[in-house]
N, C-alpha and C positions, 0 to 999 in steps of 0.2 A: 367670474374670473378667478383662476387658481390663486390661492394665498402663497406667500413666500415659503411657508412651511411645506405646502403641497408641491411646490416647484422643487424644493430641496429633496423631498422624498422621491419624487419622480426621477431626479438626477441620480440619486443613490440606486434606485431600481435599475436604471439604465446601466450603471457601472457594474452592478451585479450580473446583469444579463450578458455582458461581454466577458465575464469571468475575472474581472479585476477586483478580487475580494479585499486585497490590501488597500486599494484605493477607496473602496466602499467603507472599510473600517475607519480610515482616516476621516472621511466625510461624516460618518456617524459620530465620531468623537467631537468634531467641530460643532455639529448640530446639537449634541447633548449639552455642550458647554455654553452655547450662545442663544438657544431658543427656549423661552419659557413654554412649558407644554401642559395643556390640560390632559385629563385622563385618557381621552380617545387617542390623540397623537402619541402619548407615552406608550401605549400598548403597541402602536404601529412601530415605534422606534425599537422597543424591546424585541419585537418579532424580527425585525431586520437585523438587529444585533445578533440574535441567536442564529439566524440563517447564515450570516457572514462568518461568525465564530465557529459554527459547525464545519463550514467548508474549509476554514483555515486550521481547524483542530486546535483552536485556542480554548481549551476545555475549562480553565479556571474562569475566564471571562464568560464563556458560554453558560457555566453553572450560575453565575450571577444573573445573566439574562433570563435563564429558566426560572429562577426564584422570583424575579420581577414580573415575568409574564404569567406565572402561575397564580399570582395575586390578582390578576385581571379577571373580569367577568366576561362570559360568552366568547370563549376562544373559537376560532374558525377551524375547519378541517386542516388547512395549511399550517396553522399555528400549532395544533396538536401534533401534526406530523413532525415539525421541527423539534418539538420537545421530545418526541419518541426517538428521533435520530440522535439527539444528544445522549440519550440513555443507551443507544446502540454503541456509540463511540466509547462510553465509559464502561460498557460490559454489563449494565444492569438490564438484563433481558426481560425480567418480569415487568419493570416499569415501562420499558420500550413497548412491549406487547400491549399493556394497558392503554397507553396513549395512542397507539396505532388504532386500537379498537374504538377509542373515543372519536378519533378522526373519521373512522368508517361509519359510525352512527350518523354523522352529519353528511357524508357523501358516499352512499351505499354503492354507487355505480362506478366509483373511481378505480380503474385498473392500476393506477399508480399506487394508491394506498394498499390495494390487495397484493400487489407484487412485492411491496416493501415488507408486508407481514409474512409473505411466503419466503422471502429471502431470510428473514429473521428465523423462521422455523428451520430452514435448510442449514443455516449457520449453527443452530443448536443441535443438529443431527435428527430433527423431527421430520424425517423424509416423507412420510405419508401425508402429513398435514401440508407440507410444501407442495407436494405433487397435486393434491386436490385443487389447490388454488391455481397453480400453473396450468393444469389441464383445462380448467374453465376459461382462462384467458386465451389459451391457444385455440380452443374450439371457437370462441367468439371471433378471433382474428381470422381463422380460416373460412368461417361462414361469410364474414363481411368481405373477405379477400382484400383486406386493408391492414396495414401494419404501421406502427409508430415506434419511437425509441423504446417505450415501455415493452411493447410486444416483442421487439427484437431481443431485448435483454431477457425476457421470459423464455423465449425460444432457446437462447443460448444456455440458460440454466437448466431448463427442462430436458434438453437433449443430452445433458450430462448425467441425468438421473434415470431415464428410462428409454427403451426402444420405441421409436415412433413407427407407426405402421407404414407400409409401402405407399398407401394413399396419402397419408399425412406428409411423408417426405416429398412426394410429387407435388403436393399443394404448396409446400414451403419453397420448393425449387421454382414453381411458377411465380410466387411472390418475389423471389430474388430477381427474376427477369423483369419485373415491373419497376424496380427501384435501382436505377443505374447511376453510379457515381456518388460519392459522399459517404458519410459515416453510417447511414442506415443500411446501405448495401454491404458495407464492411461487416456490420454486426450480424446481418442475415446470413452472409456467407460463412462466418465462423460457426453460427448455429447449425447451418446445413452440413458443414464439415463434421460436426459432432454427431449429427444424425447418421451420416454415412459410416463414421467410425464405429458406432454402436452395432451396426449390422455387418461390420467387417468388410465394407466396400472401400478398400484402401485407395484404389485409383481415383474414384470420384471424390474421396476425402481430400487427397492431395491436390486434385484439380481446384477444389474450392479454396483450400488453404493458400495455394499459389495466387489465385485471384484476390483473395481477401488481404493477404499480406502486401501484394503489389499495390493495391488500391490504398491500403492503410499508409503505405510509404508516401504516396502522393498527397493524401489528405494531411498527414503530419507536416510535410514540407510547406504546404499552403497555409496551414494554421499557425505553426510555431517556428517556421523557418528551418533551414537545413543546418542542424547541428552536426558537427562532424566528429569523427573519432579523434581528430587533432585536439579538440577541446578537452577530451578525457585524458589524453596523453599529456597535455599541458598541466592539468591538475596533478598528475603523478610527478611531473618534474618539479612543480611547486612544493609538493610534500617533501621531496628529497632535498630541496634547497632549504626550506624552513626547519626541517627536522633532520639535520645532518648528524645529530647525536641525540641520545635519549632525553637530555635536558638542555636544549639549546640556550645560549646566552641571552637571547632576546626575551625569553619568558620572564616576566616579573615575579615578584613574591605574591603569588595568588592565594586567595582563600581556598582551603581544601576541605572537602567533605570526607567524613569517615564512612559513608555508605559505600556499598560494593555492588553497583548495578552490573548486569550481565548483558552484553551486546552480541546479538547473533547476526553475523554478516554472511553475505554470499549473493550471487546473482539470483534473479528471480527463477523459480522452478529448480533450484539446486538442492532442496531439502531443508530449507531454513524453517518452514512451518512445522515440518516433522520434528525437528530438534526442539523447537519451542514447545510443542505438545508433549513430547517425552519429558522434558525437564519440568514442565508445569504440573506433571503428575506427582512430583515430590512435594511433601507437605510444607517445605520451607520456601518454595518458589512460586511466585506469581507471574503471570504473563501480561504484558501491556500491548502485545501485537505490534503492528507497524506504526509505532508512536513517532510522531513528528516533533515531539516535545523538545528534544535536544537542538534540532535545527531551528525551531522557533525561538528558544531561549537565546541562542547566539544571534539570530537575526535581529532581535529586539535591541541588543546592546551594540550591534555593529552597524545597523542600517544608516544612521546619520553621522557616523564617525568619519572624518577625513583621514586619508592616509598620512603617515608620518612624513615630514618634509623630505627625508632621505629616500622615501619610496614613491614620492609624487611622480606621476607619469608612467609608472610601471603597470603592466597588465597581468602580473603574476597573481594567480588566485590566492586567497587566504591571507594576503598581506595585512588585512585589517585585524587579524588575530594579534598583531604586534601592538595595536592601539588599546587593547584591553588592560585594565588595571585591577587592583585588589577589589575595589567596590564592584566592578563589572563582574568579576568571577563569582563574588558572593551572590550577586543578583541572579546570575545564570543558574547557579546551583539551587537557589531558592525557587526560581521558576520551574526548573526541571523536577525538583522533588515534589512540588505542589501538583504538577501534572501527573506524575507517577502515582501519587497518593490517591488520586481520583480513580485510578485504574486497578490498583491492587493494594492490599494492606499487609502483604507478605514481607518477610525479612529480606528476601532476595527477589528482585524483579527483572525479568528479561525484557529487552527492547529489541525488536526485530526490524527496525528501520534500516534498510540496506545502505542508504546514503551515508550512514555513520562511518563507513569505511574511510572517508576523507578526514574524519575528525579524531581518529584514534589517539594521536599524540597530544592534542589539546585536551581531550577528555581525561586522559590519564593525569594531566596536570591538575585538573579539578577534582577528579576522583582517583586518587592513587591506588585504591583497592579494586578498581573496576577490572572486569574480565571480558575478553573478546573471543568468541568462537566463530571461526570461519568455516563454513560448510562448502567443501569442494566436491563437485560432481563432474563426471565426464563432460567435456565441453560440447560434444555433438549431441548428447542427450539433453543438455540445457538448451541448445539451439532448436532442436526439434520440438521440445516441450513449449518453449516460448512462442514458436510459430504456430502452435495449436491453440493459443489463447489470444483473446482480443486485448492485447497490450497497446492499444492505439495511442495512449498518452506517452508511451516511452519512445524517445526519438529513434532508437535503434530497431523498433518494431518494423516488420515488413521485409527485412533483409537478413538472411542468415549470415552474410558476410559482416554486416554491422554488429550483429549479436556476438559473433566469434571474436571480432576485434575488441568489443567492449569487455568480453569475458577475459581476454588476455590482459587488458589494462587492470581490471579489477583484481585478477589473480596476482599481478605484479605488486599492486598495492598491499595485498594481504601478506605476501612474502616479505616485503620491505618492513612492514610493521612487526612481523614475527621476528625478523632479524634484529630490529631495534629494541623490541620489548618482549624477549622470549618467554618471560614468566607470566606475562599478561595476555598473551595471544596463543590460542590453541587452534590447530587445523585438524578437522576431521573429514574423512572421505565418506561420502554418501554410500558408496558401494560397500565399504567395510562395515558401516553401520548396519545396513540391512542384511549383510551376510553373517555377522557375528554381533548381534544386538547387545547382549548383556555385557560382554567384554568392553565394547566401545563406550557404552553408556557409563559404566563404572569408571572408565578413564576420564570422561567428561566430569562426572560428579567429584572425583578426586581433585581434578583441576579447580573445581569450585569450592573445595573443602567440605564436601558433603558425602554422606554414605548412601548406599543402595537402599531402596524401599520397595517392597513387593508390589505396591500400586503402580510402579513404573512399568512393570511387565504388561499391564493392562491399560496403558495410556490412552488407547483408542476408545475406551469406554467412558472417557471424561464427558461431562455434560456441559462443558463450557462452549462459548460461541467462537467460531472460527470464521474470519472474514476475508480469507484469501482464496484464490482458485484451487488450492489444495484441500478444500473443505471435505471433499468426498474421500480422498486418499487417506487422510489422517484419521478417518473414522474406521479404518480397517487395521487388522493386525499387521505387524511388520512383514514385508515380503520383498522379493527382488524382481517383481514383474516389470518394473520400469527400467531395469538395468539393461543397457544395450539396445533399447527401443529405437534408437536413432537409425538402425540398419533398415528398418521398415520404411523410413522416410528419407532415404538417400537422395532420391530425385528432388525432394524439397530443399534439402540442406547442402546440396553439392558445392555451392560457392564457399560455405564455411569449411567443409571437409578439405577443399583444395587449399584454402588459406592456412588452416592449421597445419596441414602437411608441409607447406612452404616454411612454416615457423619451427619445423622439427618436432611437432607434437603428433605422434602416431595416433591414428584413429582406432587402432586395435586395442581390444580389452582382454 
């Protein structure tokens, strides 16, 4: 009969399996405080802690779990993998590779482990090493005529790196026809679309993208519910109500940091990764990628706080900001600084988490010296580019109309913050950046109080890890190949083009 401990561990695993990582973290906390644990169970708990903290990107807590787990004997392949993924998140690629290889010595036939190592190579710009692993996995998949989530992910990444042969493309298309409905078909279709794109078959590419996005839309609604553009517009309204002036009366005397983080904002596929890479080539600037640290820091202080009596019953987002006090602000800054310190030791650190667009006003209260860079790209190029990627976790994926509507709201937020805090917010156009690189980069550097360095001109040669879909593009020198690319995909993004036209935004460039 299972012990009480085993039942609790099973319950936590079930909670993880359904994606409720916050719930799992809470249960682990309760277990750690109430259950005396011998060495074996302690290892189990530390593994689960690390797994959950990695998914939540609670890096400080994950670091503690890594330290505890590393002191245990006889780690499994799964445990080594979680340690490796922690090092991926913190940007320590050497340690990540070491622990991945340790995992692979224990499970030499695991495609999951092999694919994680290949992705790590790809993110570092080690194209040939990544290709070698991807090719082996693809060959096995096509021979067996079977595919799983790992294989579909590999196909998607491989198709972005090399031309598949006509025979391989036909075999992939046959696999797609075997897996109808659900996430697996979505991923396969996006991969097949990339195959067609590489060989210049635009019609078949668009056919695949239309099917993939239509199915992704249905999958999203069945899994996470139908979020609407109304919710995004409601958040914009809330921002305007709460921040009707630069320093609204409801803000208490917060603890303030003297640090000056740089937040890069913009829609996905708008050029934010490019700007991050360019700035990261400067000797004084470090990159933290799409760090969720700020959102996590706020969430921790706000999660259990009730609304103020005068706000009770209101559905206005962000009202819990008004419940924060001096000690809360001090704790948020401490949490955020600790997270960032794990990612970079540079004087200035960029944060590319795009959801920070909702927090500009409150961040400036905590970090008065913070800077915000909004990257603006032609909306139809953004729409087309998003629809070419498997953004199945984004509620607006699957519909160019949803993307265009979300773009407009995001853009309005940026303009509002710029109006409210003109010295803290800078707007740069992607098209201007790629057409006149040095001039626009110098403007950005001046905005940050820094001067030009020659290394910036060769930003694409950096040996850092890039973990976004732009990993291939930012390894190339600056060019304008993607400007106006939407025209090739007009059939795919027609609803977005019509909507933007109705809003008075001309599609012409």
